[in-house]
Z-matrix of the N, CA and C atoms (Angstrom, degrees):
N
C 1 1.376
C 2 1.543 1 107.17
N 3 1.288 2 114.26 1 -45.45
C 4 1.460 3 121.60 2 -172.99
C 5 1.693 4 107.91 3 -64.31
N 6 1.390 5 112.51 4 -33.78
C 7 1.428 6 118.66 5 -178.93
C 8 1.507 7 111.88 6 -71.55
N 9 1.374 8 114.58 7 -32.52
C 10 1.517 9 121.01 8 172.08
C 11 1.562 10 110.43 9 -60.97
N 12 1.450 11 112.62 10 -48.82
C 13 1.359 12 110.98 11 -173.72
C 14 1.544 13 112.02 12 -64.64
N 15 1.407 14 112.07 13 -40.81
C 16 1.498 15 117.35 14 171.83
C 17 1.506 16 118.66 15 -46.87
N 18 1.387 17 106.84 16 -43.44
C 19 1.474 18 114.64 17 -176.26
C 20 1.448 19 111.96 18 -69.50
N 21 1.414 20 118.99 19 -40.37
C 22 1.411 21 126.22 20 174.56
C 23 1.524 22 112.10 21 -59.42
N 24 1.339 23 114.20 22 -43.76
C 25 1.441 24 122.11 23 -179.36
C 26 1.596 25 110.35 24 -61.46
N 27 1.411 26 114.28 25 -44.45
C 28 1.375 27 116.05 26 176.50
C 29 1.511 28 116.96 27 -67.59
N 30 1.290 29 118.38 28 -31.94
C 31 1.466 30 124.87 29 173.16
C 32 1.519 31 110.45 30 -66.76
N 33 1.353 32 113.08 31 -43.85
C 34 1.394 33 118.17 32 175.24
C 35 1.535 34 115.64 33 -55.92
N 36 1.428 35 113.23 34 -47.31
C 37 1.375 36 120.91 35 178.51
C 38 1.572 37 111.95 36 -61.64
N 39 1.307 38 116.77 37 -46.13
C 40 1.487 39 117.37 38 175.65
C 41 1.472 40 114.28 39 -64.27
N 42 1.246 41 119.39 40 -39.20
C 43 1.487 42 121.18 41 174.08
C 44 1.471 43 114.75 42 -65.10
N 45 1.349 44 117.14 43 -34.45
C 46 1.477 45 118.16 44 173.82
C 47 1.508 46 113.33 45 -69.31
N 48 1.316 47 110.54 46 -35.63
C 49 1.656 48 113.61 47 -179.19
C 50 1.504 49 103.40 48 -68.15
N 51 1.323 50 117.92 49 -44.30
C 52 1.466 51 121.13 50 -174.11
C 53 1.585 52 109.51 51 -64.90
N 54 1.284 53 117.48 52 -36.63
C 55 1.528 54 115.60 53 177.52
C 56 1.457 55 111.41 54 -78.21
N 57 1.270 56 124.89 55 -39.82
C 58 1.447 57 123.33 56 172.82
C 59 1.547 58 115.32 57 -56.01
N 60 1.362 59 112.67 58 -42.88
C 61 1.499 60 114.61 59 178.95
C 62 1.503 61 113.10 60 -69.70
N 63 1.376 62 113.89 61 -35.75
C 64 1.482 63 113.98 62 176.49
C 65 1.422 64 115.11 63 -68.51
N 66 1.330 65 116.58 64 -39.60
C 67 1.581 66 119.16 65 175.13
C 68 1.549 67 109.42 66 -60.88
N 69 1.306 68 120.78 67 -46.05
C 70 1.512 69 128.49 68 -176.29
C 71 1.565 70 104.62 69 -61.82
N 72 1.286 71 112.43 70 -49.16
C 73 1.564 72 119.12 71 179.78
C 74 1.514 73 105.41 72 -49.29
N 75 1.345 74 112.79 73 -68.88
C 76 1.505 75 122.60 74 -166.77
C 77 1.643 76 107.84 75 -54.96
N 78 1.338 77 113.68 76 -43.68
C 79 1.426 78 114.75 77 175.04
C 80 1.455 79 120.55 78 -61.02
N 81 1.370 80 112.74 79 -40.64
C 82 1.477 81 121.99 80 169.72
C 83 1.521 82 111.89 81 -50.77
N 84 1.306 83 113.00 82 -51.27
C 85 1.469 84 119.59 83 -175.13
C 86 1.496 85 110.43 84 -67.34
N 87 1.394 86 115.31 85 -46.14
C 88 1.441 87 111.70 86 173.42
C 89 1.433 88 120.42 87 -57.05
N 90 1.299 89 116.16 88 -39.68
C 91 1.458 90 125.24 89 172.15
C 92 1.613 91 108.19 90 -52.52
N 93 1.264 92 115.49 91 -54.30
C 94 1.428 93 125.24 92 -176.98
C 95 1.554 94 111.35 93 -54.23
N 96 1.353 95 110.39 94 -49.40
C 97 1.492 96 115.28 95 -175.53
C 98 1.545 97 111.83 96 -79.55
N 99 1.305 98 118.73 97 -40.44
C 100 1.440 99 121.90 98 -169.13
C 101 1.503 100 117.09 99 -98.34
N 102 1.380 101 116.45 100 -34.23
C 103 1.441 102 120.44 101 -178.44
C 104 1.529 103 113.64 102 -94.07
N 105 1.380 104 114.96 103 -53.62
C 106 1.393 105 124.01 104 178.78
C 107 1.454 106 108.98 105 -74.48
N 108 1.294 107 117.18 106 -28.80
C 109 1.534 108 122.28 107 178.50
C 110 1.551 109 108.63 108 61.30
N 111 1.294 110 116.07 109 42.12
C 112 1.499 111 122.27 110 -174.82
C 113 1.542 112 108.59 111 -61.29
N 114 1.392 113 126.59 112 -36.19
C 115 1.321 114 115.31 113 -179.65
C 116 1.543 115 118.98 114 -60.62
N 117 1.477 116 112.24 115 -22.67
C 118 1.476 117 116.69 116 177.53
C 119 1.500 118 110.08 117 -86.85
N 120 1.424 119 120.71 118 -42.02
C 121 1.379 120 122.85 119 179.08
C 122 1.510 121 114.95 120 -74.80
N 123 1.330 122 119.68 121 -37.37
C 124 1.339 123 125.74 122 171.70
C 125 1.557 124 114.34 123 88.22
N 126 1.352 125 116.04 124 -38.87
C 127 1.569 126 119.87 125 -174.32
C 128 1.528 127 106.84 126 -155.99
N 129 1.433 128 112.20 127 128.75
C 130 1.412 129 119.51 128 175.15
C 131 1.538 130 106.63 129 -127.62
N 132 1.268 131 125.31 130 117.17
C 133 1.452 132 125.67 131 176.07
C 134 1.551 133 106.89 132 -69.55
N 135 1.234 134 116.59 133 135.81
C 136 1.599 135 119.09 134 175.83
C 137 1.495 136 113.04 135 -114.69
N 138 1.319 137 122.35 136 -42.90
C 139 1.380 138 126.91 137 -174.53
C 140 1.551 139 109.49 138 -146.22
N 141 1.421 140 112.76 139 129.69
C 142 1.414 141 119.09 140 177.62
C 143 1.483 142 109.05 141 -131.50
N 144 1.385 143 118.03 142 110.66
C 145 1.440 144 119.05 143 175.10
C 146 1.440 145 108.85 144 -117.98
N 147 1.403 146 116.43 145 82.09
C 148 1.419 147 124.10 146 -174.76
C 149 1.519 148 108.46 147 63.27
N 150 1.245 149 118.38 148 -119.54
C 151 1.511 150 126.93 149 -173.45
C 152 1.644 151 109.63 150 -82.14
N 153 1.258 152 115.48 151 -3.00
C 154 1.450 153 116.04 152 179.66
C 155 1.512 154 110.85 153 -113.48
N 156 1.341 155 118.95 154 135.10
C 157 1.470 156 121.45 155 178.39
C 158 1.446 157 116.39 156 -148.73
N 159 1.377 158 110.50 157 164.50
C 160 1.489 159 119.46 158 177.67
C 161 1.479 160 107.49 159 -130.50
N 162 1.345 161 119.67 160 120.78
C 163 1.459 162 124.73 161 -179.85
C 164 1.504 163 110.06 162 -127.12
N 165 1.335 164 114.44 163 158.75
C 166 1.470 165 119.65 164 168.94
C 167 1.513 166 104.04 165 -101.35
N 168 1.346 167 116.33 166 120.22
C 169 1.388 168 128.19 167 178.93
C 170 1.477 169 115.68 168 -127.80
N 171 1.334 170 123.55 169 118.69
C 172 1.366 171 122.47 170 -175.81
C 173 1.517 172 115.71 171 -75.78
N 174 1.359 173 110.77 172 131.23
C 175 1.467 174 117.25 173 177.44
C 176 1.498 175 107.02 174 -146.66
N 177 1.398 176 114.23 175 130.22
C 178 1.439 177 120.54 176 177.57
C 179 1.567 178 103.50 177 -94.86
N 180 1.337 179 119.87 178 108.73
C 181 1.471 180 119.90 179 179.78
C 182 1.506 181 110.64 180 -93.09
N 183 1.370 182 112.83 181 113.62
C 184 1.453 183 117.62 182 -176.99
C 185 1.436 184 110.37 183 -94.14
N 186 1.235 185 124.14 184 3.53
C 187 1.523 186 130.76 185 -175.45
C 188 1.514 187 107.89 186 -112.61
N 189 1.296 188 113.30 187 -157.68
C 190 1.456 189 123.53 188 -177.56
C 191 1.440 190 102.73 189 -105.62
N 192 1.353 191 120.00 190 -157.58
C 193 1.419 192 124.56 191 177.30
C 194 1.528 193 112.76 192 -43.58
N 195 1.365 194 111.65 193 131.68
C 196 1.494 195 118.33 194 -178.24
C 197 1.499 196 114.10 195 51.92
N 198 1.310 197 114.13 196 36.21
C 199 1.546 198 118.52 197 176.17
C 200 1.551 199 115.93 198 65.93
N 201 1.361 200 115.94 199 10.77
C 202 1.494 201 116.64 200 178.23
C 203 1.526 202 111.41 201 -63.29
N 204 1.128 203 118.58 202 154.60
C 205 1.593 204 128.05 203 179.14
C 206 1.506 205 107.76 204 53.94
N 207 1.244 206 120.99 205 41.46
C 208 1.515 207 122.33 206 176.26
C 209 1.433 208 116.20 207 -86.62
N 210 1.442 209 110.12 208 64.18
C 211 1.515 210 116.15 209 176.11
C 212 1.493 211 113.77 210 -75.12
N 213 1.256 212 112.88 211 155.08
C 214 1.401 213 119.88 212 178.73
C 215 1.575 214 121.41 213 -94.32
N 216 1.393 215 108.45 214 11.81
C 217 1.509 216 113.94 215 -173.29
C 218 1.566 217 104.55 216 -68.43
N 219 1.433 218 110.50 217 161.09
C 220 1.422 219 120.94 218 -175.27
C 221 1.519 220 113.13 219 -65.43
N 222 1.291 221 116.01 220 -26.28
C 223 1.553 222 118.28 221 -176.48
C 224 1.622 223 110.47 222 -108.73
N 225 1.293 224 113.52 223 0.67
C 226 1.567 225 116.82 224 -179.17
C 227 1.430 226 114.34 225 -49.47
N 228 1.343 227 122.88 226 -48.32
C 229 1.469 228 125.01 227 -177.10
C 230 1.523 229 108.45 228 -68.95
N 231 1.246 230 119.74 229 -29.88
C 232 1.451 231 119.80 230 -179.59
C 233 1.510 232 109.59 231 -78.76
N 234 1.324 233 121.64 232 -35.52
C 235 1.394 234 122.60 233 176.97
C 236 1.570 235 109.89 234 -66.76
N 237 1.244 236 116.41 235 -38.02
C 238 1.479 237 121.42 236 179.15
C 239 1.506 238 109.15 237 -69.77
N 240 1.384 239 119.79 238 -39.43
C 241 1.538 240 122.16 239 177.96
C 242 1.533 241 106.79 240 -66.91
N 243 1.323 242 123.14 241 -44.39
C 244 1.409 243 122.64 242 -179.48
C 245 1.614 244 111.10 243 -63.73
N 246 1.282 245 114.60 244 -41.63
C 247 1.455 246 118.49 245 176.18
C 248 1.593 247 108.94 246 -56.49
N 249 1.369 248 107.83 247 -55.32
C 250 1.627 249 112.58 248 -177.66
C 251 1.593 250 109.55 249 -55.88
N 252 1.321 251 114.96 250 -39.40
C 253 1.521 252 114.98 251 -176.68
C 254 1.471 253 109.83 252 -68.67
N 255 1.275 254 121.46 253 -32.78
C 256 1.512 255 122.57 254 -177.67
C 257 1.547 256 105.01 255 -71.68
N 258 1.290 257 116.04 256 -37.17
C 259 1.616 258 118.44 257 178.05
C 260 1.432 259 109.00 258 -63.09
N 261 1.428 260 115.20 259 -45.40
C 262 1.498 261 122.77 260 -174.84
C 263 1.557 262 106.47 261 -61.31
N 264 1.332 263 118.89 262 -38.88
C 265 1.472 264 125.16 263 -173.19
C 266 1.571 265 104.54 264 -70.01
N 267 1.418 266 115.66 265 -43.88
C 268 1.515 267 119.98 266 177.31
C 269 1.533 268 108.77 267 -56.70
N 270 1.354 269 117.00 268 -46.12
C 271 1.451 270 120.40 269 -172.64
C 272 1.545 271 108.80 270 -75.43
N 273 1.310 272 116.64 271 -22.95
C 274 1.525 273 119.26 272 174.75
C 275 1.465 274 110.63 273 -68.33
N 276 1.435 275 117.97 274 -41.38
C 277 1.447 276 121.74 275 177.31
C 278 1.547 277 105.98 276 -65.38
N 279 1.319 278 123.20 277 -41.16
C 280 1.354 279 125.95 278 -178.74
C 281 1.518 280 109.11 279 -60.43
N 282 1.424 281 116.34 280 -46.14
C 283 1.367 282 121.87 281 174.39
C 284 1.489 283 118.82 282 -52.46
N 285 1.407 284 114.24 283 -42.73
C 286 1.466 285 118.23 284 174.31
C 287 1.462 286 115.04 285 -61.48
N 288 1.284 287 118.00 286 -18.99
C 289 1.531 288 123.62 287 -179.70
C 290 1.544 289 112.52 288 -109.25
N 291 1.344 290 118.50 289 8.63
C 292 1.424 291 122.43 290 -176.14
C 293 1.495 292 109.26 291 -57.27
N 294 1.352 293 114.76 292 138.09
C 295 1.460 294 119.79 293 176.76
C 296 1.569 295 115.62 294 -83.13
N 297 1.294 296 117.38 295 -20.95
C 298 1.492 297 124.16 296 -173.79
C 299 1.507 298 109.41 297 -135.13
N 300 1.327 299 115.15 298 152.22
C 301 1.447 300 123.33 299 174.38
C 302 1.522 301 110.80 300 -58.55
N 303 1.335 302 115.96 301 -45.60
C 304 1.419 303 118.88 302 173.61
C 305 1.525 304 119.62 303 -50.31
N 306 1.304 305 110.65 304 -48.06
C 307 1.481 306 112.37 305 176.23
C 308 1.462 307 117.01 306 -63.80
N 309 1.412 308 112.97 307 -39.92
C 310 1.451 309 120.08 308 179.53
C 311 1.526 310 110.89 309 -63.06
N 312 1.364 311 116.98 310 -35.37
C 313 1.473 312 123.42 311 177.29
C 314 1.556 313 110.01 312 -68.16
N 315 1.362 314 112.63 313 -46.61
C 316 1.472 315 116.02 314 -179.41
C 317 1.440 316 117.38 315 -65.36
N 318 1.421 317 113.30 316 -32.26
C 319 1.553 318 114.81 317 172.12
C 320 1.470 319 110.30 318 -77.94
N 321 1.351 320 119.35 319 -24.47
C 322 1.462 321 113.87 320 171.28
C 323 1.549 322 114.68 321 -69.33
N 324 1.302 323 115.83 322 -32.15
C 325 1.601 324 120.67 323 172.71
C 326 1.372 325 112.09 324 -58.22
N 327 1.408 326 116.07 325 -46.82
C 328 1.445 327 124.49 326 177.21
C 329 1.579 328 115.53 327 -60.20
N 330 1.268 329 111.88 328 -46.73
C 331 1.504 330 119.01 329 -176.68
C 332 1.549 331 105.67 330 -72.54
N 333 1.248 332 116.50 331 -48.77
C 334 1.539 333 111.96 332 -177.59
C 335 1.572 334 110.92 333 -59.74
N 336 1.372 335 117.78 334 -37.43
C 337 1.440 336 122.09 335 179.99
C 338 1.585 337 110.18 336 -62.65
N 339 1.316 338 107.98 337 -50.93
C 340 1.530 339 116.97 338 -179.48
C 341 1.570 340 111.49 339 -55.78
N 342 1.375 341 116.31 340 -44.57
C 343 1.462 342 119.07 341 -177.02
C 344 1.454 343 108.64 342 -69.88
N 345 1.366 344 120.51 343 -37.13
C 346 1.423 345 124.05 344 177.05
C 347 1.533 346 116.06 345 -60.07
N 348 1.406 347 113.80 346 -35.21
C 349 1.479 348 122.04 347 174.24
C 350 1.585 349 110.14 348 -77.12
N 351 1.294 350 115.65 349 -32.16
C 352 1.476 351 118.55 350 175.46
C 353 1.550 352 109.14 351 -64.28
N 354 1.236 353 117.82 352 -44.62
C 355 1.535 354 118.93 353 -179.38
C 356 1.409 355 108.22 354 -59.54
N 357 1.430 356 123.21 355 -39.10
C 358 1.401 357 121.85 356 -176.05
C 359 1.496 358 108.32 357 -70.02
N 360 1.241 359 118.36 358 -41.20
C 361 1.596 360 121.07 359 179.57
C 362 1.580 361 106.43 360 -59.00
N 363 1.210 362 117.40 361 -46.40
C 364 1.525 363 119.11 362 179.53
C 365 1.493 364 115.80 363 -63.46
N 366 1.320 365 110.71 364 -38.33
C 367 1.500 366 118.45 365 -175.74
C 368 1.550 367 112.61 366 -79.32
N 369 1.372 368 114.47 367 -45.48
C 370 1.458 369 125.09 368 -169.02
C 371 1.504 370 115.90 369 -110.10
N 372 1.336 371 117.05 370 -18.54
C 373 1.427 372 121.82 371 -163.29
C 374 1.489 373 118.25 372 70.27
N 375 1.331 374 114.74 373 15.26
C 376 1.456 375 121.01 374 178.34
C 377 1.486 376 106.02 375 -171.06
N 378 1.399 377 115.14 376 162.16
C 379 1.486 378 122.17 377 -177.38
C 380 1.508 379 107.85 378 -93.04
N 381 1.363 380 114.74 379 138.29
C 382 1.438 381 116.99 380 174.53
C 383 1.498 382 113.04 381 -81.76
N 384 1.250 383 116.38 382 114.03
C 385 1.537 384 119.82 383 177.52
C 386 1.489 385 105.56 384 -115.45
N 387 1.399 386 113.36 385 145.24
C 388 1.551 387 116.13 386 -174.69
C 389 1.560 388 112.20 387 -152.80
N 390 1.214 389 122.38 388 -15.17
C 391 1.541 390 119.03 389 176.96
C 392 1.453 391 115.47 390 -88.13
N 393 1.279 392 119.23 391 118.19
C 394 1.372 393 135.00 392 -171.94
C 395 1.484 394 111.33 393 -113.68
N 396 1.277 395 118.54 394 99.83
C 397 1.472 396 124.65 395 175.03
C 398 1.459 397 112.75 396 -100.98
N 399 1.357 398 115.68 397 130.62
C 400 1.509 399 116.53 398 -177.57
C 401 1.535 400 108.06 399 -147.83
N 402 1.476 401 109.81 400 153.20
C 403 1.390 402 119.49 401 -178.31
C 404 1.524 403 107.32 402 -151.76
N 405 1.388 404 112.18 403 133.37
C 406 1.487 405 119.18 404 178.78
C 407 1.518 406 112.63 405 53.48
N 408 1.216 407 123.02 406 38.09
C 409 1.450 408 124.51 407 -179.61
C 410 1.437 409 117.47 408 85.13
N 411 1.355 410 118.99 409 -2.27
C 412 1.474 411 123.99 410 -173.21
C 413 1.406 412 107.47 411 -109.62
N 414 1.328 413 119.86 412 126.28
C 415 1.545 414 127.28 413 -177.55
C 416 1.522 415 107.40 414 -106.08
N 417 1.309 416 115.50 415 133.13
C 418 1.422 417 120.12 416 165.87
C 419 1.414 418 113.40 417 -79.76
N 420 1.254 419 121.76 418 155.07
C 421 1.427 420 122.99 419 176.18
C 422 1.546 421 115.65 420 -45.87
N 423 1.251 422 121.82 421 134.17
C 424 1.353 423 122.60 422 178.30
C 425 1.576 424 108.90 423 -69.44
N 426 1.474 425 110.67 424 137.96
C 427 1.423 426 110.34 425 -173.49
C 428 1.574 427 108.80 426 -141.95
N 429 1.316 428 118.01 427 -168.07
C 430 1.491 429 121.75 428 -177.66
C 431 1.609 430 105.65 429 -139.63
N 432 1.314 431 115.49 430 -179.06
C 433 1.504 432 122.17 431 -176.60
C 434 1.597 433 107.25 432 -67.43
N 435 1.337 434 118.44 433 -33.10
C 436 1.535 435 119.88 434 179.09
C 437 1.501 436 110.14 435 -70.53
N 438 1.281 437 118.36 436 -36.60
C 439 1.431 438 123.85 437 178.02
C 440 1.599 439 109.78 438 -63.14
N 441 1.323 440 117.05 439 -42.77
C 442 1.424 441 126.97 440 -178.61
C 443 1.465 442 110.22 441 -65.46
N 444 1.442 443 114.91 442 -44.71
C 445 1.408 444 117.95 443 179.62
C 446 1.588 445 111.51 444 -66.98
N 447 1.359 446 117.37 445 -38.39
C 448 1.408 447 121.67 446 179.72
C 449 1.598 448 108.08 447 -59.86
N 450 1.358 449 116.03 448 -47.24
C 451 1.422 450 124.58 449 -172.47
C 452 1.638 451 107.43 450 -66.77
N 453 1.329 452 116.78 451 -48.93
C 454 1.397 453 121.62 452 173.09
C 455 1.468 454 117.73 453 -58.07
N 456 1.360 455 112.56 454 -37.53
C 457 1.519 456 118.92 455 -179.22
C 458 1.535 457 112.38 456 -65.10
N 459 1.377 458 109.77 457 -46.36
C 460 1.446 459 122.63 458 -179.52
C 461 1.577 460 111.18 459 -65.30
N 462 1.314 461 112.36 460 -37.84
C 463 1.574 462 112.15 461 177.66
C 464 1.529 463 115.14 462 -70.21
N 465 1.328 464 113.25 463 -33.37
C 466 1.474 465 120.58 464 168.03
C 467 1.590 466 117.71 465 -57.06
N 468 1.466 467 109.02 466 -48.15
C 469 1.384 468 117.18 467 175.33
C 470 1.549 469 113.74 468 -61.08
N 471 1.361 470 115.65 469 -38.01
C 472 1.437 471 123.38 470 179.08
C 473 1.531 472 110.29 471 -62.32
N 474 1.316 473 111.35 472 -49.50
C 475 1.482 474 121.45 473 -179.73
C 476 1.446 475 113.50 474 -59.06
N 477 1.390 476 114.27 475 -41.03
C 478 1.488 477 123.08 476 178.21
C 479 1.532 478 108.92 477 -66.13
N 480 1.220 479 117.05 478 -47.24
C 481 1.494 480 125.01 479 175.94
C 482 1.507 481 112.59 480 -57.13
N 483 1.244 482 115.23 481 -40.96
C 484 1.546 483 118.48 482 -173.96
C 485 1.565 484 111.44 483 -90.58
N 486 1.317 485 118.67 484 -32.60
C 487 1.418 486 119.27 485 -174.00
C 488 1.636 487 116.43 486 -121.36
N 489 1.326 488 107.92 487 -24.46
C 490 1.609 489 111.46 488 -178.44
C 491 1.435 490 115.39 489 -66.88
N 492 1.436 491 120.78 490 -45.46
C 493 1.372 492 122.05 491 179.43
C 494 1.569 493 112.56 492 -62.94
N 495 1.269 494 112.25 493 -41.79
C 496 1.455 495 113.67 494 175.36
C 497 1.562 496 117.68 495 -55.46
N 498 1.302 497 112.71 496 -38.95
C 499 1.522 498 118.53 497 178.00
C 500 1.516 499 107.69 498 -69.01
N 501 1.360 500 118.57 499 -41.22
C 502 1.428 501 117.89 500 176.68
C 503 1.492 502 118.56 501 -63.95
N 504 1.259 503 115.20 502 -34.68
C 505 1.563 504 123.34 503 -174.63
C 506 1.538 505 102.05 504 -73.81
N 507 1.351 506 122.81 505 -38.10
C 508 1.512 507 124.43 506 -179.64
C 509 1.417 508 112.38 507 -66.09
N 510 1.374 509 116.97 508 -30.98
C 511 1.544 510 124.92 509 177.87
C 512 1.432 511 109.08 510 -77.30
N 513 1.225 512 125.41 511 -23.90
C 514 1.489 513 126.96 512 -177.89
C 515 1.475 514 110.74 513 -70.72
N 516 1.350 515 110.21 514 144.81
C 517 1.661 516 115.33 515 179.49
C 518 1.629 517 102.92 516 -69.26
């Protein structure tokens, strides 16, 4: 009985993280499009520390990560949205069976980010990207809050896979 309650708690945590990130992502994109009107302005410098900076720069990402597979076919955005939804459903099933709260939260971050980008694809045919980090003349790919959540969630899952199990087996009798 206790294991079932723990599993429900981990699922609840993961779903709460997913929902919070989804809402924050969609609110940030609404603000970028409707308040800051970044599609019209195109570029807003936020922070400049010598050669390092942070800007808001409007990019419509029609592909997947880093703009890969950015085809212009009429159904491309739908195909990518369906693929992302299938992955999110797989991750949701994984979340329901997560062994730790950390894994459940990381899966929630990935799912929340994926759903945020799915919504963009269905609404606009592309994902709204706007965070531009640069240093010494080098610019990272422009991204959004959903992308950051996905990357951080995957990083936690990788760290757990590489180091979490080893710590658990050392503690075992």
